[in-house]
N, C-alpha and C positions, 0 to 999 in steps of 0.2 A: 113749364117743364117741371115734372114731379121730381122729388128728391131721389126716388128709386131709379129714375132714368139715368142718373149720374153714374151709378155703379161704383166700384171701388176706385176707378181711375179718375173720377171727377168730371167726365165728359161723356156726352151721348155716343161719341164715336170711339172712345177709349175702351180697351179690353180690361178685364179684371186684373190681369197680370201687370198691366202698365201702372207704374207708380209715379205720380206727379210730385215734384218737390220744388223748392226754391234754391237758388245758387248758394252753396255752402259758404263761400267767401263773403257774400253779401250778408247772409244771416250772421256770420261771425262778427262782422264789422258792426252791424246794428246792435247785437247783444253787447259787445264790448263798449259801445258808446253809452249804453244805459247803465252799466255796472261800474262800481268803484274799481280803480286800477289794481288794488291788491286782492280783488275777489276773482277766483277761478270758477269757470263754468264747465262742468263735465261734458263729455261727448254725448252722453245719454240725455242730459238736460237740453243741450243745443238741438239734438234731434227731436225731442219732445216739443220744444218751442217751435221748431220748423213745422212739425206736423200740425200743431195747433194753428199756426198761421195759414197753412194750406186749407185746413178745414174751415177757418173763418172766411177765407176768400171764396170758397165754394158756397158757404152759407149766404154771404153777402151778395155774391153774383146771382145766385138762384133767387133770392128775394128781390133784387133789382130787376131781374127778368120778369118776375111776377108783377111788379109795379108797372113795368113797361107794357106788359100784355094787358093789364087792366086799363091802361090809357090808350090801348090799341095803337101802339107805336111799334116800329120794327127795329129801332136802334136804341140801345140803352144809353142814356145820357148821364151826366154827372148829377143832375137833379134826381134821377131815378135812384142812383146809389145813395144819395143823402136821405131820400125818403125811406129807402130800405134800412139804412142805419137806424133811423127813428123807429120804424116798424119793429125792428128786432130788439129795441130797448137800449140802443146805444146813442140816444139823443144828446147825451153830454158831449159826444165827439162831433156832433153836427156843425157847431159854429167853427171849429178849427178846420174841418173838411171844407166848409163853405169858403173860408178865407183862402185855403190852398187852391180851390177851384177858381176863385176870382183872380188870384195871382197868375194862375196858369192861363186863363183867358186873356189877361193883360199882356203876358209874354207872347202869346200867339198873335195878338193884334199888332204888337210892336214888330214882330217878324214880318208880317204881311206889309206893314207900312215901309219897312226897310227895303223890301223887294220892289215896291212901287217907286220909292225914292231912288233906288238904283237905276231904274229905267229912266226916270225923269232927269236924274243928274248926269246921265250919259251924254246929254247934249245933242243926241241924234233924234231926228224925226222918226215917226213910226215907219215911214217909207224906207228910210235909211237902215233902220233896224231889220226890217223885212228883207231888204236886199242883202244885208250881212248874213242873215239866217240862210237865205237861198244859196249864197256862196259857200257857206260852211257845209250845207247838205251836198252841194255839188262836189266839194273836196272829199267828203266822206264817201260818196258814191264812187268817185274815181279811185280812191284808195282801196275800196272794197273790190272793185273790178280788177285792179292791178294785183291784189293778193290772190284773187281767184285764178288769174292768169289764163292758161290754156284749158283749164278744167271745165269751163263753161263758156259757151259763146255768148255774145251780147244778147241775142234773142232769148237764150235760156235765162239770163239775168232778168230781162224785162218781163218774161213770163212769170218768174218767181215773185216779182214785185206786184203783180196784178191780183 
C-alpha cells in the first residue's frame, strides 16, 4: 500500500474529511505518567502529541504492511512490526517490543491452557459434555419458540433454521 493511498484519514476506505485520533483520556493518562507531577501540559501540546502518535502508527503500520507483502504474507504479525521498527530506524526500541511480544504470547498460551484445564477439571467425559451442550441448545430453542409465540408456526421456525 502506497503512502498516498492512505489519504488524510489514514486508511484506504476513509474519506479526507474523516479524522482519526486516539482516545483523549488514554492520551492524557499516558502523558501524565511520563511527566513530573508539578508540570502542566497545554491542550495544544496534548493534541500535537496525539497527532504525532497517530502519524507514527500510520507510518509503522504502512511499513509493517510492506514487510508483510515482501514476505508474501496476508497477515501482519508482531515480527513484521518489529522488522518495520528496525527498517524505520527505531532499532533501539526493538528489544523492548520483542520482550512485550514474548510476554503477550506467554499470556495467550496461559489463557489457552486455562480453557483446556477447565474442561479437564470439569470431571465430565466428552460424551457428558456433549449431552449437556445438546440440552442447553434444546432449552434455548424452546425459549426462542416460546418468545416467538403465535407469530410463527413451528414449520416457519424450522424453515428459517435451514
